N, C-alpha and C positions, 0 to 999 in steps of 0.2 A: 712752474713746469714740473711734472712728475719725473722721478728717476728713470722710468721706462722711456719716456719721450726724449729726455736729454741724452740717454745712452745710445739712442738710434741716430743721433745727429752725425752727419758726415764729418770725418776727421782723419787727417793725415799728419804724420810727424816726420819731419825732415831732419837728417843728421849730416854734419859736415864731413864726416869720415865714413869709409866703408864699414860694414858690420855694426851699424848703429852706434858708432863711437863719436866723440866730440860733442860740441854744442848742438842743441836741437831747437827746432821751431815747430810749434803746433799750428795747424791751419784748418779752419772749418769753412772757408769760402775761397773765392778766387784770390790769387796773389800774382800780380803782374811782374814783380821783380823781387826776388828773395835776397838780393845783395845787401839790403838794409838790415836783414835779420841774420844771415849766415854768409861767410866769405865764399863758401861753395856748398854744394849738396851732393853727397855721393852714396847715400842710402836713405831708405824711408820705410815707414810702416803705415798701411792704411787700416785704421781701426774700424771704420764704418763708411759705407758709401762707395762711390766711384769718383775717380779723378783722372784728368788728362794732365800729364806733365810734359814740359817743353824744354828743349835744350837752350833756348834763348829767352831773354825778357820779353814781356808784352805778348806772350802766347805765340811766339814765332819759332820756326825751325822744326826739326824732327819732333814727333810726339809719340808718347807711349800711354796706352790706356791701362789704368791700374784699378783693381778692385781689392777688396779686403785681403790682406796678406802682408808678408814681409819681403822687402826687396833690398838685399844686402850689398849689391854692387850696381848702382845706377848707371855707371859708365858702360858696362858691358850690356846692360839692358837697353840702353839708348842706341847701342850699335855705333857709338862714336866716342871720341876722346873728350867730349863735352860732359858736363854734369847738368843737373836739373837747375834751371834758372827761373821758371815760372810754373804755375799750376792753375787749373780751372776745375772747380767742383762741377760734377755732372748731375743735374737733377734726375732722379729716377722715378719720381712719383707721377709721371705723365700718364693720365688716364684717358686721354682723347685719342683721336686719329693720328696716324703718322702719314705725312704727305710731303713728298719732295719731288721736284722736277729736275732731271739731270739733262745736261747739254753736252753734245759731242765736242764743242769748241769753246774757247774763252768768250766772255761777253754775251753769254746766252744765245749762241748761234749754232748753226748746224742742226743735225738731227736731235730731237728731244723726246723724252718719255717721262711720264709721271709714275712714281713709286708709292705704294702704300704698305708694302711689306719688304722683307729682306730680298736681296738679289745676289745670287751666288756668282753669276757671270753675265755681264751686260752683252758680251758678244753672242753668247748662245741664246739669251732671252730676247734681245732687241736687234741683233745684227749691228751692233754699235761698237766701233773700235776703241773709242776713248770717252771718258767723262772728264771735261776740263773746266766746267763751271756748273753751278747748281743754285736752285732757289729752294730753301727749306720753308715750307708753309706751316707744318706742325710736327712736333716731336724732335727728338735728338737722335743723331745718326753717326755712325762710323763709316768712313769710306776707306777702302783698301786698294793698294796699288796692283794687287794680283787677284785673279779669280779665287773663289772659295774662301774669302775673308783671310787672306794671307798677305804677308809683306807689310811694309810701312803703312801707317794709317793716319787719317785726319778726322778730327771731331768737328761736326757742324751742328749748329743749333738754329732755330728760326732766324732767317735772314737771307741776304743775297751774297753769293760768292762768285764774283765775275771772273776771278783768276786765282787759282790756287798758288801760283807763283808769287803773287802779292802777299801771301801769308807766310812767305819765307820757307816754303816746303820744297825740298829737293826734288821730289817726284811730283809732277804736275798733272798726271793722268791717273784715273782710278778705274778699276775693273769690277769691283763688287761692293755692296753696301749692306749694312746691318743696322736695324733699329736698336736703340739703347732702351732696354726695359728695366723693370725693377729687380733684376737678378744680381744686384751688386753686393748684397750682404750675405 
């Protein structure tokens, strides 16, 4: 592998203490539980790529989307007293279509609509009050609890999401959606 190719590989470095202090752990893929590497994680640096970090092991709980940059205080960034416990690398090289079907209620019920592009506000666009489940057919998406891509978010990749509550997410309804494209570096 050439130096150019290896330098573009997604990489995040976690630190036990705020301001990049204490022991560190480098990660280039998903990590479902950081406790075997660090006793806690309170800051991190994203050197390349995009990652979603979670406040609980196994990709559960509140999530924060991270792109290239430095994050000196993870607790304030997470909006909680918790620190980072797991992370998921987000592939950004998707070159195909983006397709997702959103449902008003859990278990794929109620009003539904198919998305192929970003949606700033499901109420204005579809006259739909909530999005409480979805099926992602193609691409990777971020769902936001408020219109215009604001508030807490959740990352979804191809698959079925019958209930956001089962993912350990405090907010179970989402009002706007954004495709994840190759803009992470």
